[in-house]
N, C-alpha and C positions, 0 to 999 in steps of 0.2 A: 465759684471758681469758673473761669472760662474754660471751654474745651481745649484739650491738648491735641495739636496736629503734628503729624510726622509724614514724611513722603511715603506714598503718593497722596497729595492733599485733596485731590478732586473727589474722593469718595467719602468725605466727612471726617469727623474726629477719629484719631487713631485708637486702637485697642492695645492694651499692654498692662504692665504691672502697676501703673499709676492711674489707669482709667479703663474700666470695663464697659460692658454694654450699658447704655443709658447713664453713663458717668459713674458706674458702680466703683466703690473703693474696696480694697482688699486688706487694709490694715487690720491686724488682729487675727486673720485667718491662720490656722495652725498647719505646720508641715513638719514631717519627721526628717531628721538629719543625722547622719553619722559624719563627724568631723575628725580628721586626723592631721597632725602637724609635727614637724621636726624643726627645731631651732638651733642655730649655731652662731658663734661669734666669728667675725671676719675682720679683715684689715680695713682701717678707716679710709685710707687713700683709695683702695679699690672700690669701696662703697661709694665714696664721693664721686668717682668717675662715672657712675650711672645715675646720679641724682640730678634733677633739673636745676636750673639757676635759682638761687635763693635758698637752696637746701644745703644742709651739712649733716654728716652722720652724728648720731648721739654719742655721748662720751663712752657708752657701752654699745658698740656697733653690732647689733644682732640682726640676723636674717631669719624670718619664719616662713617656711614653705608649708602652706595649709591647703588641704583639699576637703571639700564638702560634697557629700552625696545626698541629694535632696529629693524628696518625694512630696506629692500631695499639694502642689502649689495651687491656690485658688484661682490665680490669674491665668493659669494654664489649664483650667478646667480639670484639675486633679493630676496633671502630669508633673514630671520632675526632670531635673538635669543635674549633672555633676560639674564642679568647677575646681580649679586649682589657682592659687595666687601666691605671689612672692611679696612679702611685707618687710620693709626696712625700718629700723628704729632711727628716726631722723628729726631734725629741727628745721622749721621754715622761718627765715628772717625776712619779714616784709618791712616796708617803710613805716607802717603804722602799728604792726603787731607781730609778735613772735609766738609760734605755736610748735610745741613738741608733740610728737605722736607716732603712729604707725603709717608710714608712707607706702601706699599700695603701688608697687612698681609696675606690675602687670597681672592680669587675670586671664585665664583660659577657661572657656565654657564649652560644653558639649552640645549646645543648641544655639541656633542663630537668633532666635527671638529675644532672649535676654541680652545678647550681645548688641544687637541693633538698637534696642530701646535704651540700654544703659550707656552706650557711647554717645548717641545723639542727644538724649535728654539730660544726662547727668555728667557726661564727660569722663566716665570711668574707662580705664585702659584695658579694654576687653578684646580678646582674640579667640579664634575657634581652635579647638583641639578635640580629638577623640580621647575620652577619659572613661574607660570601662570601670565597672564596679570593683570594689576591693576584692582581693583574692588571697587565699591562704597558700603559702609556699614555704616548705622547709622550716616550719615552726615560726614563721613570721607572717605579718599582714603587710601586703604590698599594694601600691597603686602605681600606675604609669600614665603618661600622657604622650600622645603621638599625633603626627599629621601625615596623612597619606603613607602610612606605614613606617615613618621614621620616628622612633621612640626617643624623645628629647628629655624626658623627666622620669626618674625612677625614685620612689620613696619607699622606705621599709621601716616597720616597727618591729623590733626584735622581741621575740618571746610572746607576742600577742596572738592568741588563738581567738579570733573574733567570734563571740557568741551570737546566737540569734537575737533579733530585736526584742528588748525586754518589755513586752506588752503589759505584763503584770504590774509594772511600776508606773504606768501612765496615770492611773486614777489618783494616786496619792502624791504626785509631784506638784511642787509649789512653783509659782512664777517668780523669777528673779530677773533684774535688768542687767544685761551684759552686752558687750560688743561681740562682733564675729570672732575676735581672738579669744573670747572667754574671759574668765576671771583673771587670767595672767596678763591681760592687756587692757587695763581700765583707762585708756587714753583715746583721744580722737583718731579717726582714720582720715588721712590726707591723700588727695589726688591732684594731678596736674592735668587740667583740661586744655587740650590743644586741637584746634581745627584749622586747616589751611584755607586761604582765601582763593576762591575760584577766579581763574584768569590771572592770578598772581600768586602761584603756589608757594613762593618763597616767603610770603608774608602770612600772618595769622589772622583769621577771623575772630578767634578766641584763644587766649593764652593766659590762664590764671589758675590759682590754687583753690581747691574746694575742700570741704571738711564735713564729715559726719560726727556728731558729738558722741562721747562714750556712753555706753549703756542704752543704746537706742533700740535694742531688741528685747522683748520679753521672751524668756526661755524657761522651759521646764527641763532641768538637767536630770536625766534618768540614771546614767552611770558614766563613770570616767575611768580611765587607765592612764598611768604615767610610767614611763620607762625609758628605754634607749632606742634610738633609731638612726637612720642615715638617709641622705638624699644625694642625688647625683644629676647634674645637667650634662647631657652628652653634646659635645661640640658638633656643630653642623656646618656643612658646606652650603653655599647658596643653592646648589642643586637639590639639597635635602629639604630646605625650608625657604623657598624663594621669597617669602614676604616677611619672615621674622627670624631669619638666621642670626641677625645682629643682636636680637634680644636674648636668645638662648646662649649665644657665645659671650655676651656681656655678663650674664649670670654665672656662666662657667668660670669666669675670671675671679669670682669671689672666693677667696681662700677660706677654707674651713679650718679655722684655728682650733676650735673646741666645740664639741656638741654640748648644748645646754640641756637638752632633754627632748623627749617625744611624748605625745599624748594622743588619746582617743576619747571622744565624748559622744554619747548618744543623747540627743536633745530634741525637744519639740519646740520649734521656733514660732513665735507669733510674728507674722509678716509685717515688715515695715517697708512702705513704698519709696522711702528715701527722698520724699519731697522736702524733708527737713535739711537736705544738704545745703551748706552755707558757702558763700564765696568769701575767701579770706582776703582781706584788703592788702594791697601791695605795700 
């Protein structure tokens, strides 16, 4: 495989999740992850309003707000970061194929390095946010995401008193193949890659749908919890979020008709560098 380059190019091949020193690969490296999620049903028309061209909501229009708290990434020399994403159940109708799956509308991450590499190399819809570790509050487990002090996302799992990491369960855990959404989401993950054209920003250098197949991660599931929870997107003024207020406000428009459930999982993830991302034919 030829070396991967990313700006600035004058210093040689880039370093990141898909290429380490001397071309090192990180697939299979294990990292510990606590994943929490809240899922709700919404109005199909409101979901349709934030989907790109070619997409429509699934018959059961669900929204999953998921956050992962990751440690021990090999490609970061043992460091970790946190991320939150909003996933919509949707169907993409191309000229040659139709794909139903989890459309990843937006991802926020707490470190610049995975954002830059993921946007440029894979076209994932990544933005930056401060995402502190999970906290206990009033008999619940909570997470928040903010930018420059403005808290735009608040997620709560009712009645979950998060226990310490279950180190004693690691040795006996078996590997299963799952997607980031876990066993409840055995479908492809879909993205819309878009890059504007320099000197003519109204046009696109790239505009197409990409997909990761289901079950692309090996995982050791140590413990799970299922219960009830809630999620809230706080509407923002442009002054609050000058580069993505429209994203948060679009998500705030999604009516919460019914909460479907909330979950927490403690897992060991076998890293996948996502070079298997496929372009979906138009």
